[in-house]
Backbone bond lengths (Angstrom), bond angles and torsions (degrees), N, CA, C in turn:
res aa  C-N    CA-C-N  psi(-1)  N-CA   C-N-CA  omega(-1)  CA-C   N-CA-C  phi
1 L - - - 1.435 - - 1.508 112.71 -
2 E 1.429 110.72 -47.90 1.479 115.59 -179.30 1.450 112.86 -61.16
3 E 1.377 115.08 -37.90 1.475 118.18 -180.00 1.531 111.19 -64.44
4 T 1.305 113.42 -33.54 1.507 118.18 179.93 1.534 112.48 -69.47
5 L 1.313 112.99 -40.34 1.497 119.06 -176.15 1.476 117.87 -89.39
6 A 1.355 119.06 -21.34 1.473 124.13 -171.64 1.509 105.95 -62.53
7 P 1.374 127.59 -49.38 1.362 121.81 -176.29 1.538 112.16 -60.66
8 A 1.377 115.99 -33.64 1.436 120.31 -179.02 1.543 112.12 -64.60
9 A 1.305 115.73 -30.24 1.467 119.59 -177.69 1.453 112.46 -73.01
10 L 1.388 119.72 -18.73 1.411 123.34 -177.43 1.567 111.56 -82.62
11 H 1.330 117.80 -18.19 1.453 118.71 -178.51 1.551 110.80 -84.63
12 T 1.322 113.69 161.88 1.425 116.66 179.46 1.494 117.86 -97.81
13 D 1.314 110.91 0.81 1.546 112.81 176.13 1.513 110.77 -69.95
14 P 1.338 121.21 143.17 1.376 125.30 -177.40 1.453 117.81 -52.32
15 P 1.359 123.26 -44.05 1.442 121.96 174.94 1.497 115.13 -58.49
16 E 1.290 119.22 -38.60 1.417 122.00 -177.58 1.515 109.27 -75.50
17 A 1.280 119.47 -28.35 1.429 121.71 176.56 1.568 116.28 -62.05
18 D 1.306 108.26 -13.37 1.528 118.19 179.67 1.549 109.93 -85.06
19 G 1.301 118.19 -2.03 1.514 118.45 -177.02 1.558 110.26 -54.67
20 P 1.322 122.87 -50.96 1.471 118.36 -179.28 1.519 112.04 -63.50
21 R 1.310 121.65 -32.23 1.375 125.53 174.74 1.585 109.59 -61.05
22 V 1.327 114.99 -44.30 1.447 120.50 179.15 1.543 111.96 -64.30
23 L 1.295 113.22 -43.27 1.517 120.37 176.67 1.524 108.35 -59.33
24 N 1.305 118.76 -47.45 1.449 121.79 179.36 1.498 111.93 -58.15
25 L 1.283 116.56 -48.22 1.520 122.10 179.73 1.466 110.34 -62.07
26 A 1.447 115.72 -40.54 1.473 118.64 178.72 1.545 112.04 -62.07
27 Q 1.297 115.63 -44.29 1.471 119.39 177.56 1.606 110.99 -63.18
28 W 1.304 117.17 -44.70 1.466 116.99 177.95 1.483 108.71 -62.10
29 L 1.345 121.18 -45.16 1.399 121.11 -176.93 1.590 112.28 -63.26
30 E 1.298 115.61 -37.65 1.445 120.08 177.25 1.545 111.47 -62.81
31 D 1.352 113.15 -45.90 1.467 118.04 -178.93 1.550 110.95 -69.08
32 T 1.315 118.61 -38.19 1.460 121.99 -179.49 1.517 110.72 -70.97
33 E 1.352 120.27 -37.87 1.392 123.47 176.68 1.575 112.74 -55.98
34 K 1.313 113.00 -44.18 1.460 119.72 177.45 1.513 112.37 -62.11
35 V 1.304 117.52 -43.12 1.483 123.63 -174.79 1.505 108.04 -75.74
36 A 1.338 118.96 -38.28 1.481 123.09 -173.16 1.521 111.95 -72.29
37 N 1.326 116.34 -20.95 1.469 120.51 -176.56 1.577 110.45 -89.87
38 I 1.370 114.34 63.32 1.450 118.55 -172.19 1.472 113.39 -95.22
39 R 1.257 121.63 -5.73 1.402 121.55 -173.43 1.598 107.95 -107.84
40 N 1.356 112.43 91.34 1.424 119.10 -177.71 1.586 109.05 -91.10
41 N 1.309 115.61 -32.08 1.441 120.40 -173.17 1.528 107.58 -112.95
42 R 1.273 115.58 119.26 1.509 118.05 -178.01 1.536 112.37 -73.69
43 R 1.304 116.25 -19.98 1.442 120.83 -178.39 1.505 109.73 -103.44
44 T 1.393 116.05 84.78 1.365 120.72 176.83 1.470 112.98 -120.14
45 D 1.314 121.63 162.86 1.421 122.26 -178.50 1.544 109.06 -77.70
46 R 1.336 112.95 169.97 1.462 119.57 -170.69 1.559 110.54 -63.92
47 T 1.395 117.01 -39.19 1.371 118.65 178.51 1.484 113.20 -61.35
48 T 1.283 118.24 -44.48 1.477 122.86 176.62 1.517 110.69 -61.18
49 K 1.232 116.81 -44.86 1.497 119.66 178.52 1.570 111.01 -61.96
50 Q 1.292 119.53 -41.94 1.430 121.85 176.80 1.541 110.77 -62.15
51 S 1.297 117.45 -42.49 1.406 122.38 177.15 1.502 114.02 -63.48
52 Q 1.308 115.19 -44.33 1.471 121.32 175.80 1.467 112.00 -63.05
53 L 1.319 119.61 -41.10 1.419 127.21 -178.33 1.567 107.02 -63.98
54 K 1.289 119.76 -45.95 1.441 122.88 179.81 1.511 113.01 -62.16
55 K 1.335 113.17 -42.74 1.470 116.89 174.19 1.522 117.80 -64.49
56 L 1.298 114.01 -40.83 1.388 121.88 177.30 1.548 115.36 -63.49
57 Q 1.367 110.86 -38.22 1.472 118.87 178.21 1.515 107.52 -64.42
58 G 1.346 116.16 -41.54 1.453 118.55 175.55 1.487 111.98 -64.12
59 F 1.317 119.78 -42.21 1.471 120.93 -178.78 1.516 108.76 -66.63
60 L 1.357 117.90 -34.28 1.489 119.87 178.48 1.507 110.44 -60.32
61 E 1.303 113.07 -44.93 1.531 117.97 178.86 1.594 108.22 -57.43
62 A 1.279 114.58 -48.53 1.538 119.38 -178.89 1.516 109.72 -62.80
63 V 1.282 115.05 -40.18 1.524 116.28 -177.76 1.561 108.33 -69.16
64 L 1.317 116.73 -44.64 1.444 118.96 179.24 1.536 113.93 -61.81
65 S 1.293 113.89 -31.24 1.423 118.02 -179.51 1.587 110.63 -67.58
66 R 1.322 119.16 -19.01 1.425 121.82 177.74 1.536 111.98 -94.14
67 Q 1.305 117.48 1.67 1.452 122.95 -174.98 1.566 110.38 -55.62
68 G 1.336 117.69 -39.79 1.468 121.11 178.18 1.515 112.33 -58.99
69 E 1.402 115.62 -42.72 1.442 119.67 -178.84 1.499 109.32 -66.24
70 V 1.280 117.17 -41.52 1.502 119.85 -178.72 1.447 111.70 -65.28
71 D 1.330 115.62 -41.41 1.548 123.41 174.63 1.580 108.93 -56.38
72 G 1.347 113.22 -45.72 1.396 118.26 178.54 1.468 114.44 -61.25
73 L 1.391 113.05 -41.43 1.461 119.28 173.74 1.537 114.90 -57.19
74 S 1.310 111.26 -44.52 1.460 119.49 177.65 1.483 110.62 -60.43
75 S 1.243 118.32 -40.05 1.493 123.19 176.07 1.558 108.97 -63.74
76 L 1.296 113.52 -46.69 1.500 119.58 175.84 1.525 110.97 -53.92
77 A 1.309 114.36 -47.63 1.514 115.13 -179.31 1.467 111.72 -62.08
78 Q 1.335 118.81 -35.10 1.525 121.72 179.72 1.504 105.55 -68.15
79 Q 1.299 120.37 -46.09 1.411 125.51 -177.66 1.631 110.01 -61.48
80 V 1.252 117.65 -42.97 1.433 121.62 176.97 1.480 111.18 -63.32
81 L 1.343 117.25 -39.62 1.511 118.68 178.57 1.511 111.10 -62.97
82 E 1.313 114.74 -30.71 1.440 119.24 -173.12 1.507 110.18 -81.80
83 E 1.318 119.61 -23.03 1.440 122.88 -178.15 1.476 110.35 -100.99
84 T 1.296 122.43 103.94 1.472 126.38 -168.46 1.485 113.35 -69.91
85 Y 1.322 120.42 -17.03 1.379 122.74 -178.22 1.565 114.55 -84.36
86 I 1.334 112.92 -7.31 1.501 116.47 -175.11 1.506 105.87 -99.29
87 S 1.324 115.37 145.51 1.451 120.27 -177.60 1.496 113.76 -58.73
88 S 1.277 116.41 131.21 1.496 124.99 -179.78 1.496 111.33 -68.97
89 R 1.387 117.16 -22.52 1.393 121.10 178.19 1.510 115.88 -61.64
90 V 1.350 113.57 -33.68 1.547 118.71 177.91 1.564 107.31 -71.01
91 S 1.292 116.95 -39.07 1.520 119.91 178.84 1.520 107.52 -65.11
92 V 1.326 119.21 -47.07 1.425 121.06 179.92 1.567 113.22 -58.75
93 T 1.290 113.79 -43.92 1.485 122.23 179.11 1.570 107.97 -61.54
94 A 1.315 116.04 -48.24 1.471 121.03 -177.48 1.490 108.63 -61.44
95 T 1.385 118.09 -44.50 1.452 122.71 -179.82 1.469 110.15 -62.64
96 Q 1.289 121.19 -43.44 1.441 124.58 -178.70 1.573 112.43 -66.37
97 L 1.294 114.06 -42.88 1.534 117.02 171.10 1.503 112.74 -57.50
98 T 1.298 119.77 -46.49 1.442 123.31 177.42 1.488 110.56 -56.88
99 A 1.344 118.59 -48.95 1.423 119.99 179.82 1.542 114.18 -62.18
100 R 1.340 113.42 -41.68 1.509 118.83 177.33 1.569 108.79 -61.14
101 Y 1.230 115.74 -42.82 1.547 121.23 -179.58 1.477 108.72 -55.97
102 H 1.385 114.92 -49.43 1.400 117.52 -172.35 1.584 111.13 -73.86
103 S 1.312 113.58 -29.98 1.401 116.94 174.34 1.569 112.78 -64.10
104 M 1.343 113.45 -46.98 1.467 120.24 177.16 1.497 109.62 -60.73
105 L 1.287 120.33 -43.12 1.495 124.31 -179.71 1.512 108.02 -57.73
106 L 1.335 119.73 -50.27 1.424 126.42 -178.72 1.546 111.41 -59.83
107 N 1.332 113.09 -43.66 1.446 118.22 179.82 1.515 111.32 -63.37
108 I 1.308 118.84 -43.03 1.442 124.81 -176.27 1.576 102.33 -65.36
109 Q 1.328 119.66 -50.82 1.504 118.79 -178.45 1.542 111.43 -61.01
110 D 1.324 120.54 -41.34 1.369 123.09 177.71 1.523 115.28 -61.48
111 T 1.352 113.21 -43.07 1.485 120.78 175.48 1.563 111.47 -58.95
112 I 1.326 112.88 -45.97 1.432 117.70 178.76 1.449 112.52 -62.06
113 K 1.309 117.43 -39.58 1.485 119.49 -179.58 1.542 107.94 -66.39
114 Q 1.353 117.72 -38.33 1.487 121.91 -177.02 1.546 107.84 -67.81
115 L 1.339 118.05 -39.92 1.489 121.26 177.21 1.487 113.69 -64.70
116 Q 1.374 114.48 -35.04 1.467 117.69 -178.94 1.545 113.80 -72.90
117 E 1.306 115.65 -20.14 1.483 121.05 -178.20 1.515 110.32 -73.25
């Protein structure tokens, strides 16, 4: 990821200047995906489920608080696609991060729903 975005950070065009922001969001997403995937065993006791539910509800708040950044990243990806002189690798990376974010968000919401049942 750093190799993909490093050249973009060297340019003065506004979309490329977002390279460090994209890297920061990528690192946050990677860390959060690891932490949010806490439910490995579907057959857990009530206390464990309650603990997992509480943690995931907190993660959901944190994930939703980054929604604006992800939406901005999605807009950046669209802008990059429209400007042919900009590296498509930045656009691909931004699009992949956006997809991973939404996948993680749905996974957390689904797990919370399962734990509440």
